[in-house]
C-alpha positions in Angstrom: 30.2 312.9 98.1 33.6 311.5 99.1 36.7 311.5 96.9 36.2 307.8 95.9 32.6 308.4 94.9 33.6 311.5 92.9 36.4 309.6 91.1 33.9 306.7 90.4 31.4 309.1 89.0 34.0 310.8 86.8 35.1 307.4 85.5 31.6 306.3 84.6 30.8 309.7 83.0 33.9 309.5 80.9 33.0 306.0 79.7 29.5 307.2 78.8 30.9 310.3 77.1 33.0 308.2 74.7 29.7 306.6 73.7 28.0 309.9 73.2 25.8 309.3 76.2 25.2 311.7 79.1 23.8 311.6 82.6 20.4 313.3 82.8 20.5 314.1 79.1 17.5 314.2 76.6 18.6 311.4 74.3 17.0 308.0 74.8 20.4 306.4 75.3 21.3 308.9 78.2 21.0 307.5 81.7 19.2 308.9 84.7 20.6 308.0 88.1 18.3 307.7 91.1 20.7 306.5 93.8 24.1 308.1 94.4 25.5 304.8 95.4 25.3 303.8 91.7 28.7 305.4 90.9 30.9 303.5 93.3 28.9 300.2 92.8 29.4 300.3 89.0 33.0 301.6 89.1 34.0 298.7 91.4 31.7 296.0 90.1 31.6 296.4 86.3 28.9 294.9 84.2 27.6 292.7 87.0 27.0 295.8 89.2 25.6 297.7 86.3 22.9 295.1 85.7 22.2 294.5 89.3 21.8 298.2 90.0 19.3 298.5 87.1 17.3 295.6 88.6 17.3 297.5 91.9 16.0 300.7 90.3 19.1 302.8 90.8 19.1 304.1 87.3 17.1 304.2 84.1 17.6 304.6 80.4 14.9 304.8 77.7 16.9 302.8 75.2 19.3 300.4 77.0 19.8 298.6 73.7 21.2 301.7 72.0 23.3 302.6 75.0 24.8 299.1 75.0 25.6 299.2 71.3 27.2 302.6 71.6 29.3 301.7 74.7 30.5 298.4 73.1 31.3 300.1 69.7 33.3 302.9 71.2 35.1 301.2 74.1 38.2 299.1 73.9 37.9 295.5 75.2 40.0 296.3 78.2 37.4 299.0 79.2 34.4 296.8 78.8 35.8 293.6 80.3 35.6 293.7 84.2 37.4 291.3 86.4 34.4 289.1 87.1 33.8 288.5 83.4 37.5 287.8 82.9 37.5 285.3 85.8 34.4 283.6 84.4 36.1 283.3 81.0 39.2 281.8 82.6 37.2 279.4 84.7 35.1 278.2 81.8 38.3 277.1 80.0 40.1 275.6 83.0 37.1 273.9 84.6 34.2 272.0 83.3 31.2 274.1 84.4 28.9 272.2 82.0 29.1 268.6 83.3 26.1 266.4 82.7 25.2 266.8 86.4 25.1 270.6 86.0 23.3 270.6 82.6 19.8 271.0 84.1 20.7 274.1 86.0 20.1 276.5 83.1 16.7 274.8 82.5 15.8 275.3 86.1 16.8 278.9 86.2 15.6 279.9 82.7 13.9 277.5 80.3 11.6 276.0 82.9 10.0 279.4 83.7 6.3 279.9 83.1 5.6 278.8 79.6 3.0 281.6 79.4 5.9 284.1 79.4 7.7 282.4 76.6 4.5 282.0 74.5 3.8 285.7 74.9 7.4 286.7 74.0 8.2 284.3 71.3 4.9 284.0 69.4 3.4 281.0 67.6 6.6 279.3 66.6 8.0 279.3 70.2 11.4 279.7 68.6 14.0 281.0 71.0 16.9 281.7 68.7 17.8 284.2 66.0 15.2 284.5 63.2 16.0 285.1 59.5 14.6 288.4 58.3 15.8 288.4 54.6 12.3 288.3 53.2 10.2 288.5 56.4 8.1 291.4 57.7 7.3 290.1 61.1 8.7 287.8 63.8 6.6 284.7 63.0 7.5 284.8 59.3 11.2 285.4 60.2 11.3 282.4 62.5 9.6 280.1 60.0 12.1 281.4 57.4 14.9 280.4 59.9 13.4 276.9 60.2 13.4 276.6 56.4 16.9 277.9 56.1 18.1 275.2 58.5 16.3 272.5 56.6 17.7 273.8 53.3 21.2 274.0 54.5 20.9 270.4 55.7 19.4 269.3 52.3 16.8 267.6 54.4 14.7 265.2 52.3 11.6 263.2 52.5 11.9 260.3 54.9 15.3 261.4 56.3 15.7 261.2 60.0 16.6 264.5 61.8 17.9 264.9 65.3 17.4 268.4 66.8 19.8 268.7 69.8 18.3 271.3 72.1 14.9 271.3 70.5 13.2 273.7 72.9 9.5 273.7 72.3 9.8 271.7 69.1 9.3 274.2 66.4 12.0 273.0 64.1 10.9 269.4 64.6 7.3 270.2 63.5 8.5 272.3 60.6 10.8 269.6 59.3 8.0 267.0 59.4 5.3 269.3 57.9 7.4 270.9 55.1 10.0 268.2 54.3 8.3 265.0 55.1 11.2 264.1 57.5 11.2 262.0 60.5 12.3 264.1 63.4 13.5 263.6 67.0 14.0 266.4 69.5 16.0 266.3 72.7 16.1 268.9 75.5 17.2 269.1 79.1 14.0 270.9 80.1 11.1 268.6 81.0 8.5 271.4 80.7 9.8 272.2 77.1 9.5 268.5 76.2 6.0 268.2 77.6 4.8 271.4 75.8 6.3 270.1 72.5 4.6 266.8 72.9 1.3 268.3 73.8 1.4 270.7 70.9 2.7 268.3 68.3 -0.7 268.5 66.5 -0.3 265.1 64.9 3.0 265.8 63.2 4.6 262.7 64.7 7.5 264.4 66.4 9.5 262.3 68.9 10.5 264.4 71.9 12.7 263.4 74.8 14.2 265.0 78.0 17.8 264.0 77.4 21.2 265.6 77.6 23.2 265.2 74.4 25.7 263.0 76.3 23.1 260.5 77.4 23.7 257.1 76.0 20.0 256.7 75.3 20.3 259.2 72.4 22.2 256.7 70.3 19.3 254.3 70.5 17.1 256.9 68.7 19.4 257.0 65.7 21.3 256.8 63.5 20.5 260.1 61.9 20.7 261.4 58.4 20.9 265.0 59.5 21.5 266.8 62.9 20.7 270.3 63.8 21.6 272.2 67.0 20.0 275.6 67.1 20.8 277.9 70.1 22.0 275.1 72.4 25.8 275.1 71.8 26.1 278.1 74.1 25.5 275.7 77.0 28.0 273.0 75.9 31.1 274.6 77.4 34.7 274.9 76.2 35.8 271.7 77.9 33.1 269.7 76.1 33.3 271.0 72.5 35.4 268.1 71.2 33.1 265.6 72.9 30.0 267.3 71.4 31.3 267.0 67.9 32.6 263.5 68.5 29.1 262.5 69.7 27.4 264.1 66.7 29.9 262.2 64.5 28.9 258.9 66.0 25.2 259.6 65.7 25.4 260.8 62.1 25.4 258.6 59.0 28.6 258.9 56.9 26.9 261.0 54.2 25.0 263.1 56.7 25.2 266.8 57.6 25.3 268.8 60.8 24.0 272.3 61.1 25.3 274.3 64.1 23.5 277.6 64.9 25.2 279.4 67.8 26.2 282.8 69.2 29.9 283.3 69.3 32.6 286.0 69.5 36.3 286.3 68.9 37.1 286.2 72.6 34.9 283.2 73.7 33.6 285.2 76.6 30.2 285.4 78.4 29.1 288.3 80.5 29.1 287.9 84.2 25.6 289.4 84.7 24.1 287.0 82.2 25.8 284.1 83.8 24.4 284.9 87.2 20.8 285.8 86.3 19.9 284.4 82.9 22.1 281.6 81.6 24.2 279.9 84.4 27.3 278.1 83.2 26.9 279.5 79.7 30.0 279.9 77.5 30.3 281.4 74.0 32.7 279.8 71.5 35.3 281.6 69.5 35.9 280.7 65.8 39.2 279.0 66.8 37.3 276.9 69.4 35.0 275.4 66.8 37.6 274.9 64.0 39.9 273.1 66.5 37.0 271.0 68.0 35.9 269.7 64.6 39.4 268.9 63.3 39.5 265.3 62.0 35.8 264.8 62.6 34.0 267.2 60.2 34.6 269.3 57.1 33.4 272.9 57.5 31.3 273.3 54.4 29.8 276.7 55.1 30.1 279.4 57.8 27.3 282.0 57.7 27.2 285.1 60.0 23.6 286.2 60.7 24.5 288.8 63.3 22.4 291.6 61.8 19.3 289.3 62.1 19.5 288.9 65.8 19.0 292.6 66.7 15.5 292.8 65.2 14.7 289.3 66.6 15.5 290.3 70.2 13.8 293.7 69.9 10.6 292.0 68.7 10.9 289.7 71.7 11.4 292.7 74.0 8.3 294.5 72.6 6.2 291.3 73.2 7.7 290.9 76.6 6.8 294.4 77.7 3.2 294.0 76.4 3.0 290.8 78.4 4.5 292.5 81.5 2.0 295.3 81.2 -0.9 292.9 80.9 0.3 291.1 84.1 0.6 294.3 86.1 1.5 293.8 89.7 1.4 290.0 89.2 4.9 290.3 87.6 7.5 291.5 90.2 9.1 294.7 89.3 12.6 293.4 89.8 11.9 290.4 87.5 10.4 292.7 84.8 13.5 295.0 84.9 15.8 292.0 84.8 14.2 290.6 81.7 14.0 294.0 80.0 17.7 294.6 80.7 18.7 291.1 79.5 16.9 291.5 76.2 17.9 295.1 75.5 21.6 294.5 76.3 21.7 291.4 74.1 20.2 293.3 71.2 22.7 296.0 71.7 25.6 293.6 71.8 24.7 292.4 68.3 24.0 295.9 67.0 27.5 297.0 68.0 29.0 294.7 65.4 32.3 294.3 67.3 31.0 292.0 69.9 28.6 289.1 69.5 28.0 287.2 66.3 25.5 284.6 65.2 26.9 281.7 63.2 25.3 279.0 61.2 27.9 276.4 60.3 27.3 273.5 58.0 29.5 270.4 58.5 29.9 267.1 56.7 31.8 264.0 57.8 33.6 263.4 54.5 32.9 266.4 52.4 29.9 266.8 50.1 30.4 265.1 46.8 30.4 267.7 44.1 30.7 270.5 46.6 28.4 272.1 49.1 26.1 274.8 47.8 25.9 277.7 50.2 22.4 278.9 50.9 21.5 282.4 52.1 
């Protein structure tokens, strides 16, 4: 082993040691290296190389979720942030990586994948966002509780018209109609999602469209009494935050409410590996990004952090995914299986760490709720 390789190995081992992890150790968060090229690759390539080398089978870890949580919780930001992630964060603020022409890229790479995979992973609700576990014992109940929490925070009433921006497979739309007697419209940039939602509407009367939020045809579907956006804002982009809220403002009646459900962090950064393999052109907002973007348009009535609920949500998805992968056997390529397992576990760990990703539900009104907004938890 050359001097550069030895130095690279020492650097990675030190970083692991700060997190209480070892190379070849007995704990589930310890790593086991199978290819000596791993050390230089990770030392030079940061988080992108770490994920890619896992996909390539160069290392293993029984509990990547816990390893991630420990590394993030014990490392300073300057030690976790590699140059590719830093460059991505800068580019996302200087350039518009989420133009309407590029909006379908994330659907093509991720959301348009085999619906069988998502059905197996997400369960009956087909909800692909943080669940609400306060009084729930399983994933399905927690997702339905999340739908109800969104409706409650919107004060959604019988006959009111709801727009779900980024409706996915339509779970919130169906819930709002079935439990609240609302009229509901869902828009998504994924045609397969829209088609699945329409085919599985089961007579609820949901109205589903393949439209970007900026499409002028959305206005013809309104105006709306309430608007929800659950797990979509991560694809809006820093350069478009103000336009997003201005659009919602135009679509919403003067006494209406907007509920924004989004991942965020205090740095407004997205990991380079996730951007390459899972969510191209993604961008996480910081608290300051949102407060500045709504200035003069909306009153922030309530800001609820559900970070602790995302860890069990993603770990439930991971367990479902691994069962599905096992059932598929050789029909699921090994590299794809490792990529998805790594994605889900590192995401769970990032929420478990506490100092990194957050999950926010933000209730907004155009003029302030008369008599005050009642926070709901």
